[in-house]
N, C-alpha and C positions, 0 to 999 in steps of 0.2 A: 504494500499500499504506499503511496506518495504521502509523505508527511504535510502538513498544512501550518507549520509554526511561522511566525513572523521573522524568526531569525534568519538573516542573509545567509548564513553559512549552513544552514541545516534544512533547508525547505525541501528539495526533492530527494527522493531515495536514490541511492547508488543505481547506476545503470545495470548493474547485474541482478538487481531485484526487480526489473520491470517485468510485469506478468507477459509470458509470450503466449501468443495467440495461434501459434502453429503455421502461420503464414509468413514465410520469410521476408518477403519485402517490407510488409508492415512491422513485423518484429524488429528488422534492423532500423527502420525508421523511428520506431519508438525508442529504441535504445539510444539513438543518436539524439532525439529530442530531449531525453532526459540529461544526457551528457552536456548538451549545449545549455540547457535550463540550469544546470549546476554551476556552470562557468558564469552565467549571467548572476545567479545568487551569490557567487563568490567574489564577485567584482567589488573593489573597494568604493566607498562613497565618491562620486565624482567621475567614476570610470566605467558606469554601466552601459554607456551608449554603444561600444564597439561589440561587447558580446552579446547584447541584446539584439543588434543588427544580424549577428551571425545566426542566433536563435530564429529571429523573425525570417530570414532568407530560408532557412532550412524548413520551417514550418510552411512556407509557401510552396517550396519544392514537394515536401512530403504530402501536403494535401492534394497537390496537382496530381501527384502518382496514384494516390488511392482514389481521387475522383475519376481518373483515366480508367483504372481498373473496375470500378464500380459500372462506368458507362460501357466499357467494353463487354462486360459479361451480363448486362442487362439487371443490374441489382434492382430487386423490388422497392428498396427504400432510397434510391439515388437522390431523390430531391431533398428529403428529410437530412440525409447525412451531408450532402454538399452545402445545403443551407446553413448547417451548424458550422462547417469548416468556413465559410465565407463570414458568418458572424464573429468567430473567433479572429479572423484575419483583420476585420475591421477593427476590432479591439486593439490588436496588435499594432496596427497602422497609427491608431491615436497615441499608443504608447510611444512610438518612434517619433511622432511629431512632438510630444512633450520633451522627449530626450534631445531632440534637435534644438529646442529652447532652452536646454540646460536644466530642465525640470526632470528630477529622478523619483520623487516620492511615489507616485502612482505607478510607475513602471517597476519600482523596487517591489511595492505591494502585489502587483501582478504575478511577477515572477516567484516570489516567496509564498504566496497565499492563494490567489485566485486561480491561475494556470494550473497548479498541482492539483487543486481540487476537481476543476473541471477535467483535466486530462485522466484522472484515476478513474472517473465516473464515465467518460468517453471510451476509455479502453474496455472497461467491464460491460458496457451496453452496446453502443453503436459498432466499435470495432470488433467486439467479439462476434457479433451477428454477421459483420460483413465479412471478416476472415474465415468464417465457417462456410459462408455463402461461396466466397470465391474458391476455397479449396475443394468444395463439392462441384462447382462449375467446371473446374479444370481437371476434376476426375482424377 
């Protein structure tokens, strides 16, 4: 389970504790997401912008891969899942804009508390169903 504390150095669980869904592309993306999230959490005050940018870039690529797989295989909950990705990316873009203005507080709270909570739930629900569907679709 991903932690939800507000301490910058303890927010996400170690990448080795990310729940594996049994679908390699998604599992790899999830491990990478947690590693990049941890780097953002570990960034000293005043230095969050670069690690957050790397985390955000990865999320855009990760969600694009997942969206493409769901589209390719005709995933039954495509719209629900892609809309959730779009919602998260909108929040991430807002955090990037804050960081560009030198405002760290909301982005710091996002990486230490809000994203880990969302990610844990998302993996256990939407991504679990998606991974099972994709594995079955590919036979």
